[in-house]
N, C-alpha and C positions, 0 to 999 in steps of 0.2 A: 832600823833599815827602811822605814817609811820615807817618802819624799813629800815635800809640802804640797805638790800638785794633787795629792790624794785627798787632802782635806784642809780647809781653811782653819780648822781647829788646832792643827799641829803647831805648838809653840816653837819659835825660831830664835829670837834674840834672847840674850841673857835675862833681860827683864821679863819677857814673856814666859820663859822657863821657870823663873823664880815664882812668878804669880801663879803659874799652873801648879807648881809643887805645893805652895802654901794653900791654894784652894783645895787640892786633893787631900792634904792633911786635915783641913777644916771639915772636909766631908767624911773623914774617918780613916784615911790612910795612915799607917804606922811607919812605913818605909816608902821612900820615893827613889825610884831607879832612874838614873840620869844619863843622857847623851847631850852633846852640845853641837851647834851648827854655826857655820859662817853667817853672821848677822845679815850680810848684804845679799847672799845668794840662797841660804838655806841648806847648803851642802853639808853633809856630816863632817865633823872636824875633831881632831885630837888636840887642839890648842889648849895647853895647860892654863893659860891665862883666862880663857873663857870658862874652863872648868872651875878655876878658883873664884872667879866672879860669881858664878852660879851657886856653888856650894856655900860660900861665905854669905851671900845674900839670903839664902834659905835659912842658914843657921841664925842669922840676926832676927829673923821673923818668927821662927817657931822651933820646937825641939824635936821635930820629925827626924828619923834615922835617914841619913843621906847615903845613897848607895850608887856611886858612879860605875859606869861600865868599864870593863877591860876588853870587851868585845869589839868596840869601836865601829868601824864601817869598812866597806869594800875598799881595798887599796892601801890600808894602813898596816904598818909593820907591827910586830909584837911589841917592840920598844915603845912605839907611839901609843899603842892601845893600853899598855900597862903602866904608863908614866904616872897615872893618877895615884898609884900605890906609894912610891917613894916621895912624890911631891906633896900629896895631900894627907897621907896616912889616915884614910877614912876609917870609920867604925866597921864598915862592911863594903864589899864590892863584888861584882859578878866575876865568875871564873868559868870559862867555856871548856868543856871536858872531852872534846874530841873533834876531829876534822870531818867535814861532810860537804856535799854539794849544796849550795844555798841559792835557790832559784827565786828571783823576784820578777823575772821578765814577763810572766803573765799579767802583772799589774799594768804594764805599758800596753799590752795587747788588748786589755779590757777598756782602756781609756779612750776618750774621744779626742779628735784633733783639737789642739789648743789647750788641752788639760794640763800638759806638762811643758816645762822649759826644756830646751835642747839638752842641757846637762842631765836632767832627770831621765829622759829617754835613754841617753847613753849609759847612765848609771844602772838603770833597770835592765836594759838589754844586755849589758856587760856581764850580768850574772848567769847567762847561759854557759859561760866558761869560767865560773868563779868557784873556787874551793875555799871554804872557810877553814883556814889552816889552824889546827891546834894539835901539833905532834906531841909525842911523849917528851921530847927535848924541850919543846915550848912549855908544856905543862909543868915539868920539873923546875924550870926556871921561874915560872910564875909562882909556884908553891913557895920558893925561897923568898920571893918578893913579898908575898902575903905575910910570911913569918916575920920578916924584917920590919914591915910597916905596922904589925899588930892588928891588921884588918881581918875580919871574919869573911871567908869566901862563901858566896852563894853559888853552889855548883850547878851550872846550867847543863842539864842532860837532855839532848835533843833526840836521842835514840837509845835503845837498850844497851848497845855496846858501850856507850859512854858510862854507864853504871859500872861496868867491869873495869873501865879505865880508872874510875874513882877508887875502886877496891884495890887496884894495883898501887895507887898513890898512897892509900892508907897503909897497905902492907909494907911499903918501903919506908914508912915513917915520915912521909912528906906532908900528910894532912892529919890534923888533929881531930879526934872524935869527941863529941858527936858532930857529924857533918850536917850541913843544911843543903838539901837537894831541891832544885827547881826543875820539874818536868816541863820542858818547853815543847809543846806539841802543836803540829800544824804547819811547820815550815816546809816548803817544797824542797825535797831532797832528804828529809828526815822523817821521823815517825808522825803518824796521823793524830789529829785532835779528836779522838773518839773515846767513848767511855771504856771500851774494851782495851784500847791501848794504854789508857791511864791506869787501869787495873793491872795490866801486864807489867808496866813500869813499876808500879807500887809493890807488887808481889816480888819482883826481882830485887828491888831495893831491900825489902824485908829479909829476903834470903841472904843477901850479901852483907847487910849491915846490922841485922838484928835490931836491938833497941838503940843503936848508936847513930841515929839520924832523925832529923826533922825534915818535913817536906812541904812542898807547895806545887801548884800547877798553873801554867799559863797556856791558855788555848788561843791560838791565832785565828782571828776571824770571828764572825758572828754566824750562828749562835754558840759556837764552840767555847768562847770565853766563859759564858755563863753556865753552859752545861758542865764544864769541868769545875767551875767554881762551886756549883751545887754538890758535886761529888766530893770535893775537898771538904766542904762544910759537914757533910754527912760522915766522912771517914776520919775526921780529926786532923786534917791538913790545914794549910794556910792558903790564902787566895791572892792571886795577882790579876789586876785588870789595868787597862790603860791604852792610850792611843797608839803606842808602839805596836800593840798586838791586834787591836780591833777598833774600828772607826764607828761602830753603830751601838746605840743604846737599845734599839729595838729594830725589828725588820723594816719598819716604816720610817725610822728616825735616825739620822746621823748624829753622833755625839757632838756637842758644841764645846765641851771641856773634858779634861781628865776627871774633874770632880764629879761630873754627871755619871761617869762610869763607876766611880767609887760609891756614889750614893746608891746606885742599883745593887752593888755587891753588899753594902751594909744592910739594905732592905732584905736582900735574899738571906743574909746571915741571921737576921732576926726571926725568920720563919723556922730556923733550926735552933732557936734559943742560943745563938752565939752572937757575940759582939766583938768589935775590934779591940785589941790590946792597946794600951797607951804605949808611947814610945819607950818609956822606962820599963814597963812590964815586958816588952819585947826584948829590950836590952838584957833583962834577966834570963829570959827564955833562951836566947842565942849566945849568952855569955860574952856580950860585947864590952869593949874597953871603956865606953862612955864618950860623950861629946866633948868633954874637956881634954881628952887625950889626942884629938885630931890635930893636923897641922894646917888648919885654916880657921 
């Protein structure tokens, strides 16, 4: 949901996204989460040709787990967002577990004149009236698409109620356990990226799912990204970092690559005597079907 005017580090073209993903893997990333953009403008896109070019290019270069989005971007239909499942049959993809107001307009308010293209201002300001739609009917449909494609869903939970939505889908037999839950905290309109709210989300998930889940956390913004990463490392969770969520490697320095953010996470992990899994180790942990079974 970022726009290129926020940072020159954001990769736009397929080649740039491929290079960024390979660089992140070389820095220690086990999974790369992907969106694509119109190469000429940088606008978020659901073009399956762009997705295929990116995922195939990454697969040729390294064995990282490729995880395309089904969240897409503002203005995309559910069919456009989820087309990566039947078309690419990835090992893993994101699954958004509830509707909420998704506000990006403060980004435009903080910018200086000339920072953004006209479309970026319209895109950001348009989120004052944007609901990120993921109804029960939507989620039930996407569950079936995951089953048919053989992909493992990473369940994006932006607020506590989304965990109860996941429980509903499990109880209906639409999701297989153990599930993998990503607590996405810090989006305007959803839960805050604080230690207290991460602990609340984790406790609620433990109450609902018992031993039937693995988890990770993504903190939007700096320093939230690394505060939550440290808590994940201490509590046995997994870690997500990247330019989609946070543009700074420190208070005084903007990140120049996704790899730079990964390197800091790997260094932080070492302080807790933890190290990144290899892609094949992660495939075993999450029960993935393997890179030979994808459709790209």
